C-alpha positions as CSV (number, residue, x, y, z in Angstrom):
1,M,41.7,39.4,-247.2
2,N,42.9,39.0,-250.7
3,Y,40.6,41.0,-252.8
4,V,38.6,37.6,-254.2
5,A,37.8,36.6,-250.8
6,K,36.7,40.1,-250.3
7,L,34.2,40.3,-253.3
8,I,33.1,36.9,-252.8
9,E,32.3,38.0,-248.9
10,N,30.8,40.9,-249.8
11,I,28.2,39.0,-252.4
12,Y,27.2,37.1,-249.5
13,R,27.0,39.9,-247.2
14,T,24.6,41.6,-249.4
15,K,22.2,38.6,-250.6
16,G,23.3,36.3,-248.6
17,D,19.9,36.4,-246.7
18,L,17.7,35.6,-249.6
19,S,16.0,32.4,-249.8
20,Y,13.5,30.7,-252.7
21,L,10.0,30.1,-251.6
22,G,9.4,26.9,-250.1
23,E,13.3,25.9,-249.3
24,G,13.6,26.8,-245.9
25,V,17.4,28.5,-245.9
26,S,18.7,30.8,-246.8
27,Q,21.7,30.9,-249.8
28,I,24.1,31.6,-247.1
29,E,22.6,28.6,-245.0
30,H,22.4,26.7,-248.2
31,A,25.8,27.3,-249.3
32,W,27.3,26.6,-245.8
33,Q,25.6,23.5,-245.2
34,C,26.9,21.9,-248.8
35,G,29.7,22.6,-247.8
36,Q,29.9,21.4,-244.1
37,L,28.6,18.0,-246.0
38,A,32.0,18.3,-248.8
39,K,34.1,18.7,-245.9
40,K,32.4,15.8,-243.6
41,N,32.7,13.4,-246.5
42,S,36.3,14.2,-247.2
43,A,35.9,16.5,-250.2
44,S,39.5,18.6,-251.7
45,S,39.0,21.9,-250.6
46,E,38.3,22.9,-253.9
47,L,35.6,20.4,-253.9
48,Q,34.5,21.9,-250.6
49,L,34.9,25.7,-252.1
50,A,32.7,24.3,-254.9
51,A,30.1,23.4,-252.4
52,W,29.9,26.5,-250.8
53,L,30.0,28.4,-253.9
54,H,27.9,26.0,-256.6
55,D,24.7,28.6,-256.7
56,I,26.6,32.3,-256.3
57,G,25.3,32.5,-259.9
58,H,22.1,33.3,-258.0
59,L,23.0,36.0,-256.2
60,L,24.9,37.4,-259.1
61,S,21.5,37.4,-260.8
62,K,19.1,40.3,-261.3
63,E,16.0,38.0,-260.6
64,V,15.0,38.7,-257.0
65,D,12.0,36.1,-256.5
66,T,12.1,32.2,-257.5
67,P,12.6,32.4,-260.9
68,T,10.8,28.7,-261.9
69,L,8.0,30.3,-260.1
70,K,7.7,33.0,-263.2
71,G,8.6,29.1,-265.9
72,H,12.5,30.8,-266.0
73,D,15.9,29.1,-265.8
74,D,18.2,31.6,-264.6
75,R,21.0,29.5,-265.6
76,H,22.8,30.0,-262.3
77,E,25.0,27.4,-263.1
78,R,26.5,29.4,-265.8
79,I,26.6,32.5,-264.5
80,G,28.6,31.6,-261.6
81,S,31.0,29.2,-263.6
82,Q,31.7,31.8,-265.9
83,F,32.5,34.4,-263.0
84,L,34.7,32.1,-260.9
85,K,36.3,30.8,-263.6
86,N,39.4,33.6,-264.0
87,L,39.1,33.5,-259.8
88,F,39.5,29.8,-259.7
89,P,41.0,26.4,-260.8
90,E,39.0,24.4,-262.9
91,A,38.3,21.5,-260.1
92,V,36.2,24.6,-258.3
93,F,34.3,26.2,-260.9
94,V,33.9,23.2,-263.5
95,P,31.8,21.1,-260.7
96,I,29.2,24.0,-260.2
97,A,28.9,24.1,-264.6
98,L,28.3,20.5,-264.3
99,H,26.2,20.5,-261.1
100,V,22.4,21.0,-262.6
101,E,23.4,18.3,-265.5
102,A,24.5,16.4,-262.4
103,K,20.7,16.2,-261.7
104,R,19.4,16.0,-264.8
105,Y,22.0,12.7,-265.2
106,L,20.8,11.6,-261.8
107,I,17.4,11.6,-262.7
108,S,18.0,9.5,-265.4
109,T,19.9,6.8,-263.9
110,D,18.7,6.7,-260.0
111,A,15.1,5.7,-259.8
112,G,14.4,6.8,-256.4
113,Y,16.1,10.5,-257.0
114,L,13.1,12.1,-258.0
115,E,11.7,11.8,-254.9
116,K,14.7,13.3,-253.0
117,L,14.2,16.5,-254.4
118,S,12.7,20.0,-253.1
119,P,9.9,21.2,-255.2
120,D,11.7,24.0,-256.6
121,S,14.7,21.6,-258.1
122,V,12.1,19.5,-259.4
123,R,9.8,22.7,-260.7
124,S,13.7,23.9,-262.1
125,L,14.7,20.2,-263.6
126,T,11.7,21.1,-266.5
127,L,13.0,24.1,-267.3
128,Q,17.2,22.8,-267.5
129,G,15.7,20.2,-270.0
130,G,14.4,17.2,-267.9
131,P,16.3,14.0,-267.8
132,L,19.1,13.1,-269.8
133,S,19.0,10.5,-272.8
134,I,21.4,7.3,-272.7
135,E,24.0,9.3,-275.0
136,E,23.3,12.7,-272.6
137,C,24.3,10.2,-269.8
138,Q,27.5,8.9,-271.5
139,N,28.7,11.9,-272.3
140,F,28.5,13.6,-269.1
141,L,30.0,10.9,-267.3
142,S,33.2,11.6,-270.0
143,K,33.5,15.6,-268.6
144,P,36.5,16.6,-266.2
145,F,34.7,16.8,-262.8
146,A,31.4,15.0,-263.7
147,M,31.8,12.5,-260.4
148,D,32.6,16.0,-258.4
149,A,29.4,17.8,-260.0
150,I,27.7,14.3,-259.0
151,A,28.7,14.6,-255.3
152,L,28.1,18.1,-255.3
153,R,24.7,17.8,-256.4
154,R,24.2,15.3,-253.8
155,W,25.4,17.5,-251.0
156,D,23.0,20.2,-252.8
157,D,19.9,18.5,-252.8
158,Q,20.7,17.6,-248.4
159,A,22.0,21.0,-248.1
160,K,18.2,22.5,-247.4
161,D,18.0,21.9,-243.5
162,S,15.8,24.5,-241.9
163,E,16.7,22.7,-238.6
164,C,20.4,22.9,-239.1
165,S,22.2,24.7,-236.5
166,L,24.3,27.4,-238.1
167,L,26.9,29.7,-236.6
168,S,26.4,33.6,-237.4
169,K,27.0,34.8,-240.1
170,E,30.3,36.3,-239.2
171,E,31.3,32.9,-238.1
172,V,30.0,31.5,-241.4
173,L,32.2,33.8,-243.6
174,S,35.2,33.6,-241.7
175,E,35.0,29.7,-242.3
176,F,34.8,30.5,-245.8
177,N,37.3,32.8,-246.2
178,D,39.6,30.2,-244.2
179,L,38.7,27.6,-246.7
180,M,39.7,30.5,-249.7
181,V,43.2,30.9,-248.2
182,S,43.9,27.1,-248.1
183,C,42.6,26.9,-252.0
184,S,44.8,30.2,-252.8
């Protein structure tokens, strides 16, 4: 296993069992579910990897509880994408950097989107800047990987199923490592 795969595996081994209040899934369950949705939708291996890693910024944060309950945006999309920037191609880290802005875009353009969000995603929306203006929506869409970020965001919202049967942690990490190899 290469250094990058080992580094990320250790992050998930150490903090992957953390969960957010009210979400009903752990970080590793959420990552796996999001990755499975990307795979099911025939996403590129890079976008599948982005789906797995989109919330790694939460695991790199010093926060131990749900930051939104304290009125704090932990900026996990920036922390995660900066961490991954020197490890992976843009097709992996840019959709991660944009997935919060994609939520703000979807709030502005999809009338039924807000009702699909979890309570924590609704709380964080205000802290993250709320809906985008028309001009901000146009600017967002002009960014490279914006459409990938939108797809990632939709999988992110769906990947919180507490009833979803999960492989063992070892099987999940093995599947993740296989994906990492295919993206190298």
